[in-house]
N, C-alpha and C positions, 0 to 999 in steps of 0.2 A: 457844057450843063447836060446834070442831071434830069431824067425823064422822071414824071409821075405814072405814066401808064402800067407801069407794071408795079406801083406799093399800094396795097390795097386800104382803103377809106374804115379807119376805125372808131365808133362812134357810141361812145359812152353818157347816161344818162343816170343820177345819183336818184336813187327813189324815193332813198330817205338816208338821212346821216346821224340820225341822233344813236345814245346811249337805251337802252333796254327796259319797256316802255315809252319810248319816246322821250322827247328832252321838253319840255314844256316853262312856261316861266315866264314872270315879268321880266323885260327887257331883253328875256333873252329869245333867242331864233326857235321858232318852230321848229322841231325835226321831230321825223317815225325814226320808226328804228332801219335800220342799218342796213341794205340794200340796192344796189348795183342792178344796169344792164347794159348790156356789148354787144356791140352789134358791127355785120361786117359779111359781105356778099350775100346780104338778105338772109344772113344767119343769128338769131339771135338767143344769149347765153344768159340766164337771170342767177348771181350769186345773192343765196340767202333767199331762203322765206319766209316771210315776217310774216308778226300775227295780222299786217294792214294791206297784205300780199297781193290781196281780189281790186281795193282800192287804189293803191300804188300803179298800177297794172291800169284803170282802167282813166287812169291819166294821161297816162302815152297815147299821142296822137297814134292814126294809123296800124295799133296794136289789138286785137281781138284777141285779149285773155288770154289767159295762160298755153291756150290753142295755137296759138303763132309761135309759143318758145319750144326751142329748137334744143334745147337742154339748162337743166339746173345743176349750177357747181357752190355742196355746203361746205361753210366754213367750221361748222361742232353742229354739237345738237343741240344747247341751249333753245328755249322753246324760243325768245326775238332771233335768231335767225333758221330757224326751222322748224316752229309749228305751222306754217306758211303750207307743208308740202300737205296737212291735211285740207284742203281744198281741190286736192289733183282725187282725192276719193274718192272710190262710187265703184262706179261700172268700169270692169277693165278697158280701155279707148283701143282702137284699132291699131293704131301707134302710141304705142307709152311714151313719155318723159322719160329721155336723158339724165338719170343722175348722180353727181359725181360726189363719193364723200369716204370718207374712212371709214373702215368695216364700223367700229365704235356707236358712228353715226347712226350708219342701217341699225344697230340693235336699239338706240335710241325711239330710232322713229316704228320699227318693230312693235316695241313697245309702247309707244303711245297710243300708235294708230292703226295696229293688227298686221296682215298679209299685206304685202306690200309689189302687189301682181298689176295693179295700174300705174310702176313706173317702170322703167328698164335701168336696175339696178349697178353702181360702176362701183366696184367697191379700191382705192387708191390706195397702196401704199405712197411713206414717204419716199421721192424718188422712181416712182412709177413714171411713163410717159401714155399720155391718155388720150386719145384721136378723139373729139370730136364734131365733128362736120368739117368745116374748115379750123379748127382752133385745134391747137397740141398741151392741154396739158397737165403742169406737175405742182406738185405740190411741196412740203415740207414741215414738219412738226411746231408749232410753237409753243414755249409757253401758257398758260392760261388757266382751265379750271385746274381743282386739283382732282375728281374725281375721271379716275381712266376714261369711262368712257364716251366723259365729254372732251374726247384728247382731239387738239383743234391745231388746223391746218391755215397758212397761208399756202395762195394758190397764184403761179405765171400763168396767164394763158398768152400765147404767142400766135400768130397769123399774119403768113407774109416777113417782113421784118422792124413788126411791131414787136414790143413786150409790155404788158401792164403788169402788174404784181400786185393783190389785193391785199393784206394783210390787215381783220379789221378788227382784231380781236390779240392781243397781243401783253403780253407782261414781261416782256423783258427781250429786250433786242437779241438774239441771237448771232452768231456766224454761219447759221442755217443759214435764215432769211437773209444775212447781208449778201452770201452767195447767190440763192435764187432772185435778190434782184439787185447785179451785177449788169451794170450795163443798162437798164430798163429805161425802156422812154419815159413809165407814168409808175411808183410807187405812191400805191393810197394805203394809209397807214395809222394804228389805230389814236385816234388823237382825246379819250375818254376822259381825262384827269387834268387841273391846272390847280397845283399851287396846292394842291395835296396827292398822298401816296393811297395804293392800291394794290396788291398781290397782283390783280390779274388784268390789268390792265397798265399802259405806258403815261407817264408824266411828259404833256407840253411840252413842257420849258427843259426838260431833258434829253428827250429822246431826240426831237428835231434837228438840236445842234448836230447830234454825232449820225443822224442820216444824212445832214448839209453837206458827210465831208465823204458821203456814197457817189459811187459811180451810176447814176440815176436822172434822166431828163428833167424831174416835176416829180413833185410831190406835195400832195392833198391829205388832207386830214377827213376819218368819219368817224365814226362810234363818239362825235363827242358829245361828251355829258355836261350834266349840272351844274359841275366846278366853273364850266368854263362862262365868261363874260358874253356878250353877245354879239355876231357875229364880226359888225363892226369894229370893234373894239378888237376882240379875238383874230382880225387879219394884219389889221399892224401888228399885234403881240405879233405872230406868226410871221410876218414877213421883218419883221427885224431879228427874230432869231436864225430865218434863211433863207432870200429873196427868192430862192427858185421853188417855197415852199407857202400853201394855202388851205384855211378847211373848205372843205367842200360845203353845201347849201345842197338841204330837197333840190329837185328838179334841174341842177347844175348842168347842162350838156356841154360836149365838148366832144376832139377833131382829134386824133394820135395821125 
């Protein structure tokens, strides 16, 4: 019998699962901009800081806002992923929040918010390994935005024997992303488009059958856009494409 004593519990809460500006509309699930809270060993990491950051964090029971976070991981510099960093601006705290991102993302943040003395920046290049508390973070660059200043990362978060990959903004599946996700317990993937394409995001009906062949335990879609049907219909569609896949939704909680 395998013991669970040494197996850490990793908990996830999807604070938002929508596209830029959120995904409203009659007949569709109400989704705010995509963000994920990951917790383990009393350590909390946030992936992406949206326009709704303060409101999203306020809805998490037992979480005392931004001050309760131990780190922030940013996929790229677009406003829907990073403008919430402005909520951290102000007086320099005694313990600045550790933020991991590409050098280009920090350049965007400085242009937008000015000096970043209120955070502890960790510039990460693809292939680098960064430790934040109990977490080991690695990243690969993925196709998304054309301007170099918006260079975009998919992130792998590892804790104990648990691995999850967060790839919310992806224009094309790549060998690098495939390698990053290999053996992961969970892949969280761009689900922005359905029924039509755009260069900066994946199409659900094309991407899900492909990643279903990858060695990942489970696949959840985020960044779900306005072309997708309502959540229940989307669940049926995605399950028909891959039995290990499903659309996430705002407030979804799960444990690895």
